[in-house]
C-alpha positions as CSV (number, residue, x, y, z in Angstrom):
1,M,-17.6,48.7,-2.5
2,E,-20.5,46.2,-1.2
3,F,-19.8,42.5,-0.5
4,F,-22.2,39.9,-1.7
5,N,-22.5,36.6,0.7
6,L,-22.2,34.1,-1.7
7,K,-23.3,31.0,-0.5
8,L,-22.0,28.1,-2.4
9,Y,-23.7,24.8,-2.9
10,I,-22.1,21.7,-3.7
11,I,-24.8,19.4,-5.5
12,K,-24.3,15.6,-5.3
13,M,-25.8,13.9,-7.7
14,L,-27.1,10.2,-7.7
15,S,-27.7,8.3,-10.5
16,I,-29.0,5.1,-11.6
17,I,-28.1,2.9,-14.5
18,L,-31.0,2.3,-16.8
19,P,-31.9,-1.0,-18.3
20,Q,-32.4,-1.9,-21.7
21,K,-36.3,-1.1,-23.0
22,V,-36.5,0.9,-19.4
23,N,-38.2,4.3,-20.5
24,V,-38.5,7.6,-17.5
25,N,-40.7,10.0,-18.3
26,W,-41.6,12.6,-15.3
27,G,-43.5,15.8,-15.1
28,S,-44.1,18.5,-12.2
29,N,-45.5,16.2,-10.4
30,F,-45.4,12.5,-11.4
31,V,-42.7,10.2,-12.4
32,K,-43.6,7.2,-14.9
33,V,-41.5,4.3,-15.6
34,E,-42.4,2.1,-18.5
35,G,-40.7,-1.3,-18.7
36,P,-41.2,-4.8,-20.5
37,L,-43.5,-5.9,-17.4
38,G,-45.9,-2.9,-17.3
39,V,-46.5,0.7,-16.2
40,L,-45.6,2.2,-12.8
41,I,-46.6,6.1,-11.7
42,K,-45.5,7.3,-8.7
43,K,-46.0,10.8,-7.4
44,R,-42.8,13.1,-7.9
45,A,-41.9,15.3,-4.4
46,N,-39.1,17.7,-4.7
47,F,-36.1,16.5,-6.3
48,N,-34.6,16.9,-9.8
49,L,-34.4,14.7,-12.9
50,A,-32.2,14.2,-15.6
51,E,-31.3,11.5,-18.2
52,Q,-28.2,11.2,-19.9
53,N,-26.4,8.0,-21.4
54,N,-28.7,5.5,-20.5
55,K,-28.2,7.1,-16.9
56,L,-31.0,8.7,-14.5
57,F,-29.4,11.7,-12.4
58,L,-30.9,12.7,-9.2
59,W,-30.9,15.6,-7.3
60,T,-32.4,17.8,-4.4
61,T,-31.6,21.4,-3.6
62,S,-32.1,20.4,-0.1
63,N,-28.9,19.8,2.3
64,L,-30.7,16.5,3.5
65,E,-28.8,13.3,2.2
66,N,-31.1,11.1,3.7
67,V,-34.2,12.3,1.1
68,E,-31.8,11.9,-1.9
69,R,-31.5,8.3,-0.9
70,F,-35.2,8.0,-0.1
71,Y,-35.9,8.9,-3.8
72,L,-33.2,6.8,-5.2
73,S,-34.4,3.8,-3.5
74,M,-38.0,4.5,-4.8
75,L,-36.8,5.0,-8.5
76,K,-34.5,2.0,-8.3
77,R,-37.5,-0.3,-7.3
78,L,-39.8,1.1,-10.0
79,I,-37.2,0.3,-12.5
80,L,-36.6,-2.9,-11.2
81,G,-40.5,-3.6,-10.8
82,V,-41.0,-2.8,-14.7
83,S,-37.5,-4.8,-15.7
84,K,-37.5,-7.6,-13.8
85,G,-40.6,-8.2,-11.3
86,Y,-41.0,-9.1,-7.9
87,R,-41.5,-12.3,-6.2
88,Q,-42.7,-14.0,-2.7
89,R,-42.9,-17.4,-2.4
90,L,-44.9,-19.1,0.4
91,R,-45.3,-22.7,1.9
92,L,-47.8,-24.8,2.9
93,V,-46.8,-26.5,5.9
94,G,-49.0,-29.5,7.8
95,V,-50.8,-32.8,6.8
96,G,-53.0,-32.3,3.8
97,F,-52.7,-28.8,3.1
98,K,-52.4,-27.7,-0.5
99,A,-53.8,-25.1,-2.8
100,L,-55.3,-24.9,-6.0
101,L,-55.8,-22.5,-9.2
102,K,-59.4,-22.4,-9.9
103,E,-60.3,-19.9,-12.5
104,N,-59.2,-16.6,-11.0
105,R,-59.4,-17.6,-7.5
106,V,-56.5,-19.7,-5.3
107,L,-58.4,-22.8,-3.4
108,L,-56.6,-23.2,0.0
109,K,-57.0,-26.2,2.3
110,I,-55.2,-25.3,5.1
111,G,-57.2,-27.5,8.2
112,F,-60.3,-25.9,8.6
113,S,-63.6,-27.8,8.2
114,H,-64.1,-25.6,4.9
115,E,-61.9,-24.5,2.1
116,V,-60.4,-21.0,2.0
117,Y,-60.3,-19.0,-1.3
118,Y,-58.5,-16.0,-2.1
119,D,-59.5,-14.3,-5.4
120,I,-56.5,-13.1,-7.4
121,P,-55.5,-9.4,-7.6
122,T,-55.2,-8.0,-11.1
123,D,-52.0,-6.4,-10.4
124,A,-50.6,-9.4,-9.4
125,K,-49.9,-13.3,-10.6
126,I,-50.0,-16.2,-8.3
127,L,-48.8,-19.4,-9.7
128,V,-48.7,-22.6,-7.4
129,S,-46.6,-26.0,-7.7
130,K,-48.3,-28.8,-9.2
131,A,-46.4,-32.0,-7.7
132,K,-48.0,-31.3,-4.2
133,G,-49.4,-28.0,-4.5
134,S,-47.6,-27.0,-0.9
135,F,-45.7,-23.8,-2.7
136,I,-47.6,-20.5,-3.8
137,L,-45.5,-17.9,-6.0
138,I,-46.8,-14.3,-5.9
139,K,-45.6,-12.1,-8.9
140,G,-46.0,-8.4,-9.7
141,I,-44.5,-5.0,-10.5
142,E,-44.7,-3.4,-7.0
143,K,-42.6,-4.7,-4.5
144,E,-45.1,-3.8,-1.6
145,R,-48.2,-4.9,-3.6
146,V,-46.5,-8.0,-3.9
147,Q,-45.8,-8.3,-0.1
148,Q,-49.1,-7.4,0.8
149,I,-50.8,-10.0,-1.3
150,A,-48.1,-12.8,0.6
151,K,-49.4,-11.1,3.9
152,D,-52.9,-11.1,3.1
153,I,-52.3,-15.0,2.0
154,R,-50.3,-15.7,4.9
155,N,-52.9,-14.2,7.5
156,L,-55.4,-16.8,6.6
157,R,-53.5,-19.5,8.6
158,E,-50.2,-18.0,10.3
159,P,-48.0,-20.6,11.6
160,D,-49.0,-22.2,14.9
161,A,-46.4,-21.3,17.6
162,Y,-46.1,-25.2,18.8
163,K,-46.0,-27.6,15.3
164,G,-45.7,-24.8,13.3
165,K,-48.3,-25.8,10.8
166,G,-49.7,-22.9,8.8
167,I,-48.5,-21.0,5.7
168,H,-44.9,-19.8,5.8
169,Y,-42.8,-17.4,4.2
170,Y,-40.6,-19.3,2.0
171,K,-36.9,-19.7,4.4
172,E,-38.8,-18.7,7.0
173,V,-37.4,-19.8,10.4
174,L,-39.6,-20.3,13.0
175,K,-38.5,-20.8,17.0
176,L,-41.3,-23.4,18.3
177,K,-42.4,-23.1,21.8
178,K,-42.1,-26.0,24.0
179,G,-44.9,-27.8,25.1
180,K,-46.8,-28.8,28.1
181,K,-44.5,-32.1,28.4
182,E,-41.3,-30.9,27.6
183,G,-41.1,-27.8,29.9
184,K,-39.9,-29.5,32.6
């Protein structure tokens, strides 16, 4: 009589609750998430998907839990992006610093001798506060893209280390350096 070595694999399924009006389709090498704000398509790696009762189940055949968590967080970002979207706010700090919208560009007056223009990408929406023009709101469906646009705008005039003038992320806390007179 022969005995077979049987390995039992315990498959741990991770699940995500799908919001209303969000559809997830997948093929052998892609995941497509559609929602009220748009459509996102990402390459699909080595994981399995199943949908039942407004829940999306995810599992892999590998024993690496970190891999499953990574794919789960990626799917959550995609679902949140097409259902609610992502935002990033910037604040202009400095005398005379302001932003204006002109056609599909943002006009920035940020302390230079010239005005700085930033072209608004097609995959994002940028709004400027009308009161003083000191706040910029960036909206989009891809988290990484919204953060990259905010970083690009911030790099136009990073905050000064001594006075704090420049473009800040909203609620960013800067530790300012002491000047020459305050040093002693």
